[in-house]
N, C-alpha and C positions, 0 to 999 in steps of 0.2 A: 493764713491766721495772723489776724491784721487789726489793729488799735481800728475804733470806730468811735465820733468821727479823727480822723486823722490829726488836725490840728484842729486846736481852738484858740484863736486870741481876741484881748478887748481890755482897753485900759478901766469897763466899764466894772469887771469883772475884781470884786474888793474883798478883802479877809471876809469869809464869817457866809461868804453864798455857797449855795450848792450850784455841782453840775455835775454830770453824767458822763462818764464814758462803758463803751461795748467793747468784749472780743469778739470778733466774728472768723466764723470760717466759711471758706470759699472753694467749690469743686474739690472734696476733701474723698478721699477711698472709703470705703464701708469700716464705722468705728462702734462699738460698746461703752467704751467711758474716756474718761479724756482726765488730766487736773493738771491746771495754768497757773501759774503764779506771774506777777506783773509787779513792776516797783516805781515808784517815784521819790519825786525827791520830798519828803511832809515838810520842808519848812513852810513849800510854794502850796504843794496840794498832797494834802492828809486824807488817806482813804477811809471812811467811814463804816461802811458796808459793803456787800456783793450780794445779790439775789438773779436766780438762773434763768438762762435766756431762752429756756424751754426748747431745746433744739431735740432734745428725744420727747419729747409731748405727741403722744396721740401713736406710741409706738412699744407701748409698753409701761412696767412697774418702774420710776425712777428711783435713785438712794441717791441724796448727797453724800459725797466719801469725804470732801473739804471744806469747811469754811471758817477758813482763817484770817485774821485783817489786821497789821499791824501788830503781830506773833500772839493774839489772840482769838480761840475758838474752837472747833473743831478740825483735828489732825495736823493738828500744827508740828512742824518739824524745824526743828532748832539750825538745821543744816541753809536752810531755807528764809523761814519767815523772821523776820523782825521789823523794828516802826520804817514804814513806808512800802512796806509787801504785803497783799493780798494773795492769796491762793485760795483758789475753787474750784474743785474735782463733781462728779455726777458721774453714777455706772448706770447701766440700764441691765433688768435682768431679762435674759432669755429673748433674747431681738438682738439686732442693729441695725445701726441706717444702711441706706442702701447707698451706691455707688456714687461722686457727684454730689454728695450730702453738702448744702450751702444753710447757714443760720446763725443765730446768736447763742455762744455759750455761757456766758454770764455779762451781769452788767455789775458796774464798781460806783456808788455815791461818793463824791470827795467835797471837802471841806476848803474853801480856798486856805490859805491860812496866812501869806505873806503875796511879796511882789518881786515877779520877775521870770523866769522859765523852767519848764520842767519836763523833764520826758516820761513817757508814761511807757516802760522797756520792759516787753516779752522776757522774763527773769529764763521758763525754762517753761517747755512742752510734751505731754505723757497723754499723746492719742492710741490710744489701744481697742485692739481685738483680739477677744480670748483672754485668756490668760497670760501669755508670753510672749504675745506679738505687740510690739510698738510700734507706731508708723510714723516716720520722718514729716514733720510739713514745713516748709518757709512760714518765719512772718515777717509780719512790719507792725514797729511803734509806731506810736502816736506823742502828742506834746501840744504843753499850752505852754501861755505866756499872757502876764499881765501888764506889760512894763515894757516901753523903749531902751533898746541900749545904745542907740543911735539916735539921730532924728528923725521921728516918721520913721523907724525903724522898731520891729518887735526883736525883741532878748529873743535866739534859738538856742537852744539845748546845745552845752560842746556834744563835739562828735567823739565817744571813747571807742578807743581799737586798739587790740593787742594782740600777739600772737605768740605760741611757747617754741623752745626751743627743739620738742622732739614733737610737733603735731596735736597737743592738746594726750600724751601721754607722760606717764611718770614713774620711776623705780623708787619703793619704798627706800626714805631714808639719805635718798638725792636728789642734790639742787636742781631745782628745773628753773631754766631760764624763761622770764614772762619781759616780752618789749610792747612796750604801750609808744614809743615812739613815733606814730604816725596818727596817734591824737591827734586835733585840732579843734578851732573851735570857729563859727559860721561869725560872732558878733565882730564887726569892726575893732579894729585897734586891741582887741583884746587878745592876749594868749595862755597857755593852760601851763596852771598855775600847781596843782598838784595834784597827787594821785593817790586814792586808797583802794586798796587790796582789800577785797574779804577772802579771805581764802578757801570758807567752805566747811574747814577742823576747827574752830573755832577761834581759828587766829586773825590779827589784820594788820594793815601797815601802810602809815601815809607817809609821804615819801613825795621829794620834788624832784626826784630824778627817774625820767620814765623806763627806765630798765631797774630790773631787783629780779631776787630768785626766792624760792621758798620750798621747803622740803619738805615733804610732808612721813608719819613717823606712820603710818599701817596706810593696808591696802583698801580701794573702794572707790566709788564715783564722787567727786569732790565739785560744786559748784561753786565755779570762784567769778565773782562779780569786781570789775573795777569803776571805779566813779572818777572823772576828771572832774574837775572845779578850772573854770579860766578866769581870768582877772575882773571881767565884771560877777563872781561870785556865781557864775551860772555852770548847772549842774551837765553831765551827761553819764550813761550808762553802757556796759559791756558786760559780757555772760558768757563762760561757754566751761561744758561739764567736760574734767580733768579726768583719768582714770588712771589710777595708782596701780600697779603690780609689783610683786616681789621681783617677778625678775624679768627683763624688759627684752624683747625681740628687733634687731632691726641692722638690715643690710643695704648698703648705698652706693647706688652708682656714685662715684662725685668727681667723674670728669673724662671726656670723651674727644681726645687732640687726634689730629694731622699734621702730615710731615710729606707733600705741602699741605698749606696750613688749610686753603678752602677750595680749591681748582687745581686740576688736573691736564694733560691731554691724554686723551685716549691711548690706548697702549701704554703711556705707564706705570709704574710701580709704587703705592699712595700705600705709607707706614703708619698703622691706627693703631692707637694703644688708648687703654678703658679701664680708667681706677675706682677700686673698688674698697669698699672701706666698712668694720663692725663695729656700728654705733650699740650692739646690745652691751646685755650687763656680765656677758658672761663667754666664752670663746667660743667659736662657729664656722662651720666649715662653711665655704662662698663658691658655689659655680657661676662664672661669670662666659655672657654669649657674646658674640660678636656677628650681626648679622646683616644684609643687604640689602634691603624691599621687600622685608619679611619675608623673602625666601632662601635666601643664600649664606648658610653659615660660615662663618671667614675661619670663628675661632672658637674654640668650647675649651674651659679647662676648670677643674675643684680645686681651691685650695681649702688646705684640710686645716680646722682650728687655730683659723686666725685668730689674733689675740684681740683681747677689749681695745678700741679706736686703732686696732693694726690697719695699716694697707696694703696692696697688692695692686700688680697691675697686668692687664694680658696685651701684649703688642703681637701684630700680627703686619704681614705683608700683602697687598692686596695689588692684585696684576688686575688692570684693566684692558690687555691687550684682547681685540675684539669684542669691545664694548660700545655701544652706541654713545653718541655725545646728546648729553642730560646733567639732568639733576638726580639724585642716587640719595637713598633713605638710609644712613648709617645707624643702627642700634646698636646701643650697648646695655644687656639685658645680667641683673642677680637675680637667680634662681628663687621664691622667698624662702624662708625657713618653716619647715615641717615637721607634726607632730608625728608618731609611728603608725598612725592610720592614716597619712598620707594629705592632713589638712594645714593649711598653712597658720602661722599663731606667731607670724607678723604683726606687731603695735602697730609699725608704718611701712604702709608698701606703695606711696606717691613717691619713694628715690629707687626705685626697684627698676626704673627702665631710665637710660637718657637718648634722647633721639637730635641726630643733626643731619646735615644735610650737604652732600659735593658735588662739586658740579668736573663733569667730563666735556672739555673744548675740544675742538679739532686744532690736531698742532699746525701749528702757523709759524713762519722765520719771524725772528725774533727782529725789532728795531734795531737801528745803529745810526751812531754819529756821524753825519754824512760829509761825503771827502775830508774826513778826519778835523771838523771841522765844530772848535773848541777854541774860545780865545777871550782873552782877560782883561779888563782896562789897567792893569798897574804888575808888570811881569817881573820887575825888580825888587823894589819896594815902593810903598805911598803912607800919606802922614796917617796919623791916628786920625784924624776925625772927617778922613776918607771913609768910602765907601768900597769894596771891592766887588767889582759888576763881573759875570762871564754871560756871555750869549755863544750858543749852541746851536746846532743844525740838524736837527735828527730827519730820520726817514723812514718807512714803511716800506718791506720789499715785499709785502703781499698782494698781488695783484686783487684778489676780491675779499679780502678779509681788515676790517676796519678793528682797529687796535686804542687801545686809554694806555697812557704814557704818562709816570711822571719822571721827570726828571729830578736827579738828587745830586748833591754834592758836598763831601766831608772832608774834613781833614785833620792835621795833628799838628805839634809844633818837633822840628828837627832842632837839638839835639829834644828829647821829651821831656817835658817842665810843666804838664799838668793844662795848656793852652789847646782849644781842642772846638773844631764847629761844624754846623749842619745847617743847609739849607735845600729846600726842595722846591718844586711848583708845586701847584695844584693840577688835580688831572686833566688833561690835554686828548681831546679827539682827535687819532691820526686818523685819518682816512685808507683805505686801500690804494698802496702808491702813489703816496702823498707823502711833500718832503714838506715842514718844518722849518723857516730859519727866526733867528734872530728870536730863539725863548732865553728871555733874560731869568737870570735870581741874582739879590746884591746879598753882601753880609756886611756889616759894619763891627767896628773893634773897639776895647777901650781901652785907656791910657796903660795897662796891667799888660797890653798885649805888645809892648812897644820892645823891637827887641828882636821877636822871637821869628823863625823862620820856620814858616807855612808849607807841609809838602799835603796836595788833596789830589782825589780822584773823585773823578765824575760816572755816572754809572744814568742806567736807565731802569724802574721799573714799568712793567707790562704783564697785559691781559686783555681778556677781549671782552668785559663789562666793567663799567665805573663802580661796580660794587663790588668788584672781584680783580685785584691787581697785582696780580701774587709771581710774578716770574721777576728776573733776573735778567737783563741784556750780558752776553761777554763780552759786547762792547764798553770798553772803559776807557777813559782818559784821564790824564794827571798831570800835574802840573806842580811850582811851588812857587811862593813868593817871600819877603821879609819886612815888618812893616817897623819903619821909619822914624824916628820923633819927629 
């Protein structure tokens, strides 16, 4: 479903002139009724009238069920219809369109009332087949501009975007968080200046903050409209239906952790921990499963009467003995909350599953400092204005396996005084059987470090991929130095 034309611009569109947009449907499933609401900035583009587009013509008897313009007319609803809103609907009696139907639902004539830009936003769509069937369709807005916001560039509607803390569902009398911080404006040098919220329950809010909250005092479905205005005075709209219930059901997987973190040798044991949280409005039972590649169940446990906002974790040791080298899909899943007949009643299901991938690599010999080679430029002491420089030599003992390494050096003062440092190399490819000399690391110190004696140790992190360097070599070198005045 789309507004057509998608864009109308022109400096010659002056206040008092008329223009028409239509709402079109393309490749729709079969339907026999529709109700659609659109919204404009009526200080720029004020709707005057709506007329049928004739999509039901020649199919049977058609009734106009809604024809409300600026809050006046047939079938107006207080929760939706107001200044700048057009709602139009038709019903086809005893028949329906065929699948793949395309055409014009209705047309709206507007009066140009000012200069600037206006979005023609599709607020809500109800496409029906029969009494209880509602069909979902994607939608695309339109826009109008008769003013430049920068030299030679027409103003464009601001982009209103918002999310809710519970994915469009809420509990009666419990505040729901709305976040519009991702709203932007395409107009050069402009910024979002204000956020106007229409909550759908008769209340509104105008604020300069991108985040806010609202609590609904009764249950139902509420159309929330966000209008953002940028510093050029150009508006943009976004809308979403919020479902408010007396109770809220949601179990969520909140974490999936590994040790080692991202990779291990085939044959090693890997510790896996999955975290679950009860985001419901009442205590619930939670059953958590951890599986590998959707086939092997590693662990399953039920947590009884998990408190509201309570958390629990399931840990298991995965024995990889006999498994092939490669990437494995690890899935943590919490079973949905079901009613007495087994139907899922969760308000949010998108957070029931978390998936991560874990690498099993072929066992390899670890790299080491070659010939005990670790030298540093100042063994006893050096000036505060100098750099300490370490030079290391590292070898890969594997005859056929390339390694990626990171040399790391860290230290602390002795006795402990809070001074410390850490430095590391970038990832270095160490070919099979290769020895690299003169890997250099440096660190500078400040005047506050003067007089400190620093103990340090050098180690090698390594792995078989530049994307994953999870292992620490047992080859470690140590030393000390003092920072003199």
